[in-house]
TORDRENDO-531435 format. One record per residue (C-alpha): z, x, y. Coordinates in nm, 2 decimals. Layout:
<rs>
R	w	u	v
R	Z	X	Y
...
</rs>
This chain:
<rs>
R	w	u	v
R	0.88	-2.13	0.81
R	0.64	-1.92	1.03
R	0.70	-1.55	1.02
R	0.76	-1.36	1.35
R	0.47	-1.16	1.49
R	0.45	-0.80	1.39
R	0.58	-0.68	1.73
R	0.83	-0.96	1.78
R	1.21	-0.92	1.72
R	1.30	-0.94	1.35
R	1.45	-1.27	1.24
R	1.75	-1.08	1.09
R	1.89	-1.00	1.43
R	1.86	-0.62	1.39
R	1.68	-0.59	1.72
R	1.40	-0.40	1.56
R	1.04	-0.51	1.56
R	0.96	-0.73	1.26
R	0.70	-0.48	1.13
R	0.96	-0.20	1.12
R	1.23	-0.41	0.96
R	1.20	-0.71	0.72
R	0.83	-0.76	0.70
R	0.79	-0.57	0.37
R	1.09	-0.75	0.21
R	0.96	-1.09	0.31
R	0.62	-1.02	0.17
R	0.76	-0.90	-0.16
R	0.97	-1.21	-0.19
R	0.66	-1.42	-0.13
R	0.47	-1.22	-0.40
R	0.75	-1.29	-0.65
R	0.75	-1.66	-0.58
R	0.37	-1.68	-0.60
R	0.37	-1.51	-0.94
R	0.61	-1.77	-1.06
R	0.40	-2.05	-0.91
R	0.68	-2.14	-0.67
R	0.70	-2.19	-0.29
R	0.99	-2.17	-0.06
R	0.99	-2.28	0.30
R	1.25	-2.02	0.39
R	1.01	-1.74	0.29
R	0.80	-1.58	0.57
R	0.45	-1.60	0.42
R	0.18	-1.40	0.61
R	0.00	-1.62	0.87
R	-0.32	-1.78	0.77
R	-0.50	-1.58	1.04
R	-0.80	-1.38	0.94
R	-0.72	-1.11	1.20
R	-0.41	-1.02	0.99
R	-0.61	-0.96	0.67
R	-0.63	-0.58	0.74
R	-0.25	-0.56	0.68
R	-0.30	-0.66	0.32
R	-0.59	-0.45	0.23
R	-0.42	-0.11	0.24
R	-0.08	-0.04	0.09
R	0.22	-0.08	0.32
R	0.29	0.29	0.31
R	0.48	0.43	0.61
R	0.48	0.77	0.76
R	0.75	0.98	0.92
R	0.65	1.28	1.12
R	0.81	1.58	0.95
R	0.90	1.74	1.28
R	1.10	1.47	1.44
R	1.17	1.20	1.18
R	1.03	0.92	1.39
R	0.90	0.63	1.18
R	0.57	0.46	1.24
R	0.33	0.25	1.05
R	0.05	0.44	0.90
R	-0.19	0.15	0.94
R	-0.15	-0.09	1.23
R	-0.32	-0.42	1.28
R	-0.68	-0.37	1.39
R	-0.65	-0.66	1.63
R	-0.28	-0.75	1.63
R	-0.11	-0.49	1.84
R	-0.35	-0.46	2.14
R	-0.14	-0.19	2.30
R	0.19	-0.36	2.30
R	0.36	-0.10	2.08
R	0.50	0.06	2.39
R	0.78	-0.19	2.41
R	1.13	-0.06	2.49
R	1.29	0.08	2.17
R	0.96	0.18	2.01
R	0.94	0.55	2.00
R	0.60	0.72	2.00
R	0.52	1.03	1.81
R	0.40	1.31	2.04
R	0.18	1.56	1.87
R	0.06	1.89	1.99
R	-0.30	1.86	2.11
R	-0.51	2.01	1.83
R	-0.85	1.90	1.97
R	-0.91	2.18	2.21
R	-1.22	2.38	2.12
R	-1.29	2.14	1.84
R	-1.64	2.05	1.94
R	-1.88	2.30	1.80
R	-2.17	2.14	1.99
R	-2.00	2.20	2.33
R	-2.07	2.58	2.34
R	-2.28	2.72	2.63
R	-2.64	2.82	2.53
R	-2.74	3.18	2.56
R	-2.89	3.26	2.90
R	-3.26	3.34	2.88
R	-3.53	3.44	3.12
R	-3.77	3.21	3.30
R	-4.05	3.35	3.08
R	-3.86	3.26	2.77
R	-3.78	2.92	2.90
R	-4.15	2.87	2.94
R	-4.20	2.97	2.58
R	-3.95	2.71	2.47
R	-4.11	2.44	2.68
R	-4.45	2.52	2.54
R	-4.32	2.50	2.19
R	-4.18	2.15	2.26
R	-4.51	2.04	2.42
R	-4.71	2.13	2.11
R	-4.45	1.98	1.88
R	-4.46	1.64	2.06
R	-4.84	1.63	2.01
R	-4.83	1.72	1.64
R	-4.81	1.45	1.38
R	-4.89	1.62	1.05
R	-4.58	1.73	0.87
R	-4.72	2.06	0.74
R	-4.85	2.14	1.08
R	-4.50	2.07	1.23
R	-4.33	2.29	0.97
R	-4.59	2.57	1.03
R	-4.53	2.54	1.41
R	-4.15	2.58	1.36
R	-4.19	2.86	1.10
R	-4.42	3.05	1.34
R	-4.17	3.04	1.62
R	-3.88	3.14	1.39
R	-4.09	3.45	1.28
R	-4.20	3.55	1.63
R	-3.88	3.47	1.83
R	-3.57	3.43	1.62
R	-3.37	3.52	1.92
R	-3.47	3.20	2.09
R	-3.40	2.96	1.81
R	-3.06	2.84	1.95
R	-3.23	2.77	2.29
R	-3.49	2.54	2.12
R	-3.20	2.29	2.08
R	-3.34	2.16	1.76
R	-3.03	1.95	1.69
R	-3.11	1.70	1.96
R	-3.40	1.54	1.78
R	-3.64	1.77	1.60
R	-3.45	1.85	1.28
R	-3.35	1.48	1.23
R	-3.71	1.37	1.27
R	-3.82	1.65	1.04
R	-3.58	1.53	0.77
R	-3.70	1.17	0.80
R	-4.06	1.26	0.78
R	-4.00	1.48	0.47
R	-3.81	1.19	0.31
R	-4.09	0.93	0.39
R	-4.34	1.16	0.23
R	-4.13	1.21	-0.09
R	-4.08	1.58	-0.02
R	-3.71	1.57	0.08
R	-3.62	1.86	-0.15
R	-3.83	2.09	0.07
R	-3.64	1.98	0.38
R	-3.31	2.05	0.21
R	-3.42	2.40	0.10
R	-3.53	2.47	0.46
R	-3.20	2.35	0.60
R	-3.00	2.57	0.35
R	-3.20	2.87	0.46
R	-3.17	2.77	0.83
R	-2.79	2.75	0.79
R	-2.78	3.10	0.65
R	-3.01	3.27	0.90
R	-2.92	3.09	1.22
R	-2.56	2.99	1.21
R	-2.51	2.95	1.58
R	-2.80	2.70	1.61
R	-2.69	2.53	1.29
R	-2.33	2.49	1.40
R	-2.43	2.25	1.68
R	-2.52	1.98	1.43
R	-2.35	2.12	1.12
R	-2.16	1.80	1.04
R	-2.48	1.60	1.01
R	-2.68	1.87	0.83
R	-2.40	1.95	0.58
R	-2.35	1.58	0.51
R	-2.72	1.55	0.42
R	-2.71	1.86	0.20
R	-2.39	1.74	0.02
R	-2.55	1.40	-0.05
R	-2.85	1.58	-0.19
R	-2.64	1.81	-0.41
R	-2.45	1.51	-0.55
R	-2.78	1.34	-0.63
R	-2.91	1.65	-0.80
R	-2.59	1.68	-1.00
R	-2.52	2.02	-0.84
R	-2.17	1.94	-0.74
R	-2.03	2.29	-0.81
R	-2.23	2.41	-0.50
R	-2.07	2.16	-0.26
R	-1.77	2.38	-0.17
R	-2.02	2.62	0.00
R	-2.10	2.35	0.25
R	-1.75	2.24	0.36
R	-1.67	2.53	0.59
R	-1.78	2.35	0.91
R	-1.57	2.05	0.83
R	-1.27	2.27	0.76
R	-1.32	2.46	1.09
R	-1.40	2.15	1.30
R	-1.25	1.84	1.13
R	-1.19	1.66	1.46
R	-1.53	1.75	1.62
R	-1.72	1.65	1.30
R	-1.48	1.37	1.20
R	-1.73	1.09	1.17
R	-1.94	1.30	0.93
R	-1.64	1.42	0.75
R	-1.53	1.07	0.69
R	-1.87	0.98	0.56
R	-1.87	1.27	0.33
R	-1.52	1.17	0.20
R	-1.64	0.82	0.12
R	-1.96	0.95	-0.04
R	-1.75	1.18	-0.26
R	-1.51	0.90	-0.35
R	-1.79	0.66	-0.43
R	-1.95	0.92	-0.67
R	-1.62	1.05	-0.81
R	-1.67	1.40	-0.67
R	-1.30	1.44	-0.62
R	-1.22	1.80	-0.70
R	-1.40	1.93	-0.40
R	-1.27	1.64	-0.19
R	-0.91	1.71	-0.27
R	-0.94	2.07	-0.15
R	-1.12	1.95	0.17
R	-0.87	1.68	0.26
R	-0.57	1.91	0.19
R	-0.70	2.17	0.43
R	-0.78	1.93	0.72
R	-0.50	1.67	0.69
R	-0.27	1.82	0.94
R	-0.53	1.86	1.21
R	-0.66	1.51	1.16
R	-0.32	1.35	1.18
R	-0.22	1.56	1.49
R	-0.53	1.48	1.68
R	-0.49	1.27	1.99
R	-0.85	1.16	1.99
R	-0.87	1.01	1.64
R	-0.77	0.65	1.54
R	-0.66	0.58	1.18
R	-0.74	0.93	1.06
R	-0.46	0.87	0.80
R	-0.70	0.64	0.62
R	-0.93	0.93	0.56
R	-0.66	1.14	0.40
R	-0.49	0.85	0.21
R	-0.68	0.94	-0.11
R	-0.44	1.24	-0.14
R	-0.17	0.99	-0.24
R	-0.37	0.92	-0.56
R	-0.32	1.28	-0.67
R	0.02	1.19	-0.80
R	-0.05	0.82	-0.86
R	-0.16	0.81	-1.23
R	0.16	0.96	-1.37
R	0.36	0.66	-1.26
R	0.12	0.38	-1.38
R	0.34	0.23	-1.65
R	0.48	-0.11	-1.73
R	0.84	0.02	-1.72
R	0.80	0.21	-1.39
R	1.14	0.21	-1.21
R	1.25	0.25	-0.85
R	1.36	0.60	-0.93
R	1.01	0.67	-1.06
R	0.86	0.54	-0.74
R	1.09	0.77	-0.53
R	0.97	1.06	-0.73
R	0.61	0.95	-0.68
R	0.66	0.92	-0.30
R	0.82	1.27	-0.30
R	0.53	1.42	-0.48
R	0.27	1.24	-0.27
R	0.44	1.36	0.05
R	0.39	1.72	-0.07
R	0.01	1.67	-0.02
R	0.05	1.51	0.33
R	0.15	1.63	0.67
R	0.41	1.36	0.70
R	0.68	1.20	0.49
R	0.60	0.87	0.32
R	0.87	0.61	0.38
R	1.12	0.58	0.10
R	1.32	0.28	0.23
R	1.42	0.01	-0.01
R	1.14	-0.22	0.10
R	0.87	0.06	0.07
R	1.00	0.15	-0.28
R	0.99	-0.22	-0.38
R	0.63	-0.25	-0.25
R	0.51	0.05	-0.45
R	0.70	-0.06	-0.76
R	0.50	-0.39	-0.74
R	0.18	-0.19	-0.70
R	0.25	0.01	-1.02
R	0.35	-0.30	-1.21
R	0.03	-0.48	-1.11
R	-0.18	-0.18	-1.19
R	-0.03	-0.15	-1.54
R	-0.05	-0.53	-1.60
R	-0.23	-0.63	-1.93
R	-0.59	-0.74	-1.88
R	-0.52	-1.11	-1.90
R	-0.68	-1.42	-1.74
R	-0.63	-1.48	-1.37
R	-0.60	-1.83	-1.21
R	-0.91	-2.04	-1.26
R	-0.90	-2.15	-0.90
R	-0.79	-1.94	-0.61
R	-0.50	-2.07	-0.39
R	-0.62	-2.27	-0.09
R	-0.37	-2.10	0.14
R	-0.51	-1.78	0.28
R	-0.19	-1.58	0.25
R	-0.14	-1.68	-0.12
R	-0.50	-1.61	-0.19
R	-0.47	-1.26	-0.04
R	-0.17	-1.18	-0.26
R	-0.36	-1.28	-0.58
R	-0.66	-1.07	-0.47
R	-0.44	-0.76	-0.41
R	-0.27	-0.80	-0.75
R	-0.62	-0.84	-0.91
R	-0.75	-0.53	-0.73
R	-0.46	-0.32	-0.83
R	-0.52	-0.41	-1.19
R	-0.89	-0.35	-1.15
R	-0.80	0.00	-1.04
R	-0.67	0.08	-1.39
R	-0.98	-0.07	-1.54
R	-1.19	0.17	-1.34
R	-0.98	0.46	-1.46
R	-0.96	0.36	-1.83
R	-1.29	0.18	-1.90
R	-1.52	0.34	-1.65
R	-1.37	0.69	-1.66
R	-1.31	0.75	-1.30
R	-1.04	0.97	-1.15
R	-0.74	0.78	-1.00
R	-0.86	0.89	-0.66
R	-1.20	0.72	-0.70
R	-1.05	0.43	-0.89
R	-0.82	0.35	-0.59
R	-1.12	0.38	-0.36
R	-1.30	0.11	-0.56
R	-0.98	-0.09	-0.56
R	-0.99	-0.09	-0.18
R	-1.36	-0.16	-0.17
R	-1.31	-0.47	-0.40
R	-1.02	-0.59	-0.20
R	-1.22	-0.59	0.12
R	-1.51	-0.76	-0.05
R	-1.30	-1.04	-0.21
R	-1.11	-1.10	0.11
R	-1.43	-1.17	0.29
R	-1.61	-1.35	0.00
R	-1.31	-1.57	-0.06
R	-1.22	-1.61	0.30
R	-1.25	-1.99	0.26
R	-1.11	-2.13	-0.07
R	-1.37	-2.29	-0.29
R	-1.32	-2.64	-0.42
R	-1.52	-2.56	-0.73
R	-1.34	-2.52	-1.06
R	-1.52	-2.19	-1.13
R	-1.39	-1.95	-0.87
R	-1.57	-1.67	-1.03
R	-1.92	-1.80	-0.99
R	-2.08	-1.56	-0.74
R	-2.39	-1.66	-0.54
R	-2.68	-1.42	-0.46
R	-2.71	-1.51	-0.10
R	-2.34	-1.49	-0.03
R	-2.31	-1.15	-0.20
R	-2.59	-1.02	0.02
R	-2.44	-1.15	0.34
R	-2.09	-1.04	0.25
R	-2.19	-0.68	0.15
R	-2.41	-0.64	0.46
R	-2.15	-0.77	0.70
R	-1.89	-0.53	0.57
R	-2.13	-0.23	0.56
R	-2.26	-0.26	0.91
R	-2.15	-0.04	1.19
R	-2.30	-0.17	1.51
R	-2.67	-0.19	1.42
R	-2.66	0.05	1.13
R	-2.57	-0.01	0.77
R	-2.36	0.24	0.57
R	-2.55	0.31	0.25
R	-2.24	0.45	0.09
R	-2.03	0.14	0.17
R	-2.30	-0.10	0.07
R	-2.37	0.07	-0.26
R	-2.00	0.09	-0.32
R	-1.96	-0.29	-0.28
R	-2.23	-0.35	-0.53
R	-2.09	-0.10	-0.77
R	-1.74	-0.25	-0.74
R	-1.88	-0.60	-0.80
R	-2.09	-0.48	-1.10
R	-1.78	-0.34	-1.27
R	-1.57	-0.64	-1.16
R	-1.80	-0.85	-1.39
R	-1.70	-0.63	-1.68
R	-1.34	-0.65	-1.57
R	-1.34	-1.03	-1.55
R	-1.50	-1.05	-1.89
R	-1.22	-0.83	-2.04
R	-0.96	-1.05	-1.87
R	-1.12	-1.37	-2.00
R	-1.23	-1.52	-1.67
R	-1.60	-1.48	-1.75
R	-1.79	-1.50	-2.08
R	-2.05	-1.24	-2.18
R	-2.34	-1.44	-2.03
R	-2.17	-1.50	-1.70
R	-2.07	-1.14	-1.67
R	-2.43	-1.03	-1.74
R	-2.56	-1.28	-1.49
R	-2.34	-1.13	-1.21
R	-2.45	-0.78	-1.30
R	-2.81	-0.88	-1.29
R	-2.76	-1.02	-0.94
R	-2.60	-0.69	-0.83
R	-2.90	-0.50	-0.98
R	-3.15	-0.73	-0.79
R	-2.97	-0.67	-0.46
R	-2.95	-0.30	-0.52
R	-3.32	-0.27	-0.59
R	-3.41	-0.48	-0.29
R	-3.20	-0.28	-0.05
R	-3.29	0.05	-0.21
R	-3.64	0.02	-0.06
R	-3.49	-0.03	0.29
R	-3.25	0.27	0.24
R	-3.50	0.53	0.12
R	-3.53	0.70	0.46
R	-3.15	0.73	0.48
R	-3.01	1.07	0.39
R	-2.70	0.92	0.22
R	-2.92	0.73	-0.02
R	-3.02	1.05	-0.20
R	-2.67	1.07	-0.33
R	-2.71	0.75	-0.53
R	-2.97	0.82	-0.80
R	-2.89	0.53	-1.03
R	-2.73	0.19	-1.05
R	-2.47	0.13	-1.16
R	-2.33	0.48	-1.09
R	-2.12	0.52	-1.40
R	-2.14	0.42	-1.77
R	-1.86	0.24	-1.94
R	-1.66	0.48	-2.16
R	-1.49	0.20	-2.36
</rs>
């Protein structure tokens, strides 16, 4: 039987939309049947539509605004709703606009004389005709020394400082650039603030790569002051810190910005950025005998870190209970061949990724926050890699070319590739090889072969990523050593 659309009336006759009524219950029943190798035509399996895959990647956690109690899904279809959530009977949360004065770059420049404007123009004319890096740095240092009052009017954030960083990195002198930017941040805060999200992201990546993580908290102030204005860079920093297991500083950052991100009218899916806060309470409930009462306590604790209540309805509790049971599952073999039906295959992948999360915690030594990050990364990769079921008996034979194309397609934003995301996919797959060996799906030679493929891809792409500031945060591959 085909399930209703997410925004269609629920089949139970309640009058509610399917996504706000029986969808979770139906999916849980489907999961139970699949685990028992059964099928039932009366169960509403998810459609075999690749546009719906985003619903299965993230947990079906709900949020209820603490002010008015209205329930809404924390994560909607990326393609499935298309604006039709305004149907009669669907209440919309209305938040106070928190975005006013958020943009630190939209501050008027100081008024200067025509003579000073001419000095600024002359500086730019000379800069554009100078190619040597040391000459460029000397040109900037000279102006800073002679006219520090005009530094903000140079408008360096539009191009110059980004070009300077790229040139330092290409010449293998990136440390000098970072030291200059740290000094610039201290002495010229008004000028620095206009591009602070970009600059601080670069500095934080460098600090991670230098194993100077205890200094990161000194470079979070602009993200805390302007989380909406610098949201893209904040999200990049959050992912970088999750990928490198730099979670103490991240927990503090996300806790301080969560309310403003969620209440922003201009941000879409900001709750994905703060979702790692849920993991702060996650580990205490990963046990084979986890009960519904345990889950309710977990959801209560998790809500304390969030600016909204997590749904505690029966279906939501059942979903999380399944997550905890899958996470605590023994490391045993998975099916030799993935199900041919997309919906069934997705459910197996999710169960596998949940279990992989515990492997990353126990055998790689990550925090639960980062372990769940890699759980999500692996899920997205396997959804795409196994989008079409293989007829081969060995499902776990990964091909070099397909790994490359899958990782790149999932890492690309428009024409740019996210170094953090791409490196995270390769790291997840590298440790997935160890995980599959432990479960018995790969032997030692097959596991090593997959890891060598990941190493080859990383070394090949590392050359292309060298001019990227995020790349300095990843100083080795794989990122972590197995602890057991």
